[in-house]
C-alpha positions in Angstrom: 45.8 50.9 22.1 45.7 51.9 18.5 49.0 52.1 16.6 50.3 55.5 15.7 49.6 54.9 12.0 45.9 54.2 12.8 45.2 57.4 14.6 43.7 60.6 13.2 45.4 63.4 15.0 45.8 66.6 13.0 43.1 69.2 12.9 43.4 69.3 9.1 42.5 65.6 8.8 39.5 66.0 11.1 38.3 69.0 9.1 38.8 67.1 5.8 36.6 64.3 7.0 33.9 66.7 8.3 33.9 68.7 5.1 34.0 65.8 2.5 32.9 62.7 4.4 29.7 60.8 4.7 27.7 60.2 7.9 26.2 57.1 9.4 24.5 56.9 12.8 22.5 54.8 15.1 20.9 55.3 18.5 24.2 55.4 20.3 26.9 56.9 18.1 27.6 58.8 14.9 30.4 58.0 12.4 31.7 60.2 9.7 34.0 58.6 7.2 36.1 59.4 4.1 38.2 57.1 1.9 41.8 58.1 2.1 44.8 57.6 -0.2 46.9 55.8 2.5 47.4 52.1 3.1 45.8 52.2 6.5 42.5 53.1 8.1 42.7 55.8 10.7 40.3 56.5 13.6 39.6 59.7 15.5 37.3 60.1 18.5 35.3 63.1 19.7 33.6 63.1 23.1 32.4 66.5 24.3 31.6 67.7 27.8 27.9 67.7 26.7 28.0 63.9 26.4 29.9 63.2 29.6 30.7 65.8 32.2 33.6 64.0 33.9 37.0 63.7 32.2 37.6 60.2 33.6 34.3 59.0 32.1 35.2 60.5 28.7 38.6 59.0 28.8 37.2 55.6 29.7 34.8 55.7 26.8 37.6 56.7 24.4 39.8 53.8 25.6 36.9 51.4 25.0 36.3 52.8 21.6 39.9 52.6 20.7 40.1 48.9 21.7 37.0 48.1 19.7 38.3 50.0 16.6 41.6 48.1 16.8 39.7 44.8 16.6 37.6 46.1 13.7 40.5 47.2 11.6 40.7 43.8 9.9 37.1 44.1 8.8 37.7 47.2 6.7 38.5 46.3 3.1 39.6 49.7 2.0 41.5 52.5 3.9 39.3 55.1 5.5 39.6 58.1 7.8 36.8 57.5 10.4 35.7 60.0 13.1 33.5 58.5 15.8 31.5 60.6 18.2 29.2 58.8 20.7 25.9 60.1 21.9 25.1 60.5 25.6 23.2 57.3 25.6 26.3 55.3 24.8 27.9 56.0 28.2 25.6 53.4 29.8 26.5 50.6 27.5 28.8 47.8 28.4 31.8 46.7 26.3 30.0 44.0 24.3 27.0 46.3 23.5 29.3 49.1 22.5 31.2 46.7 20.2 28.0 45.5 18.5 26.9 49.1 18.0 30.2 50.1 16.4 30.5 46.9 14.4 27.1 47.6 12.8 28.3 51.0 11.6 31.7 49.8 10.4 30.1 47.0 8.4 27.9 49.6 6.6 31.0 51.5 5.6 
């Protein structure tokens, strides 16, 4: 589980990242990021019903992504606000493949 300080929660923060942030993507997910003025990096996750129909599948994928992002926090040299939204093809990935996919994007940031 991500600490409270490492979560993007407010609508204003999400909108700020979408309005001013830059985008990276690969076959399985898209990441939008923006450098923030805080001492910590914060992650937010968006998984729509179009990607996964069942709520329990969406929640499982979010839990996996949160665990992966917690382990990747040490790799970020600066503090960023990062919004992750996976594509439909990412639902079939196992944990290690999902981690490789997200690691590649985080390293590019």
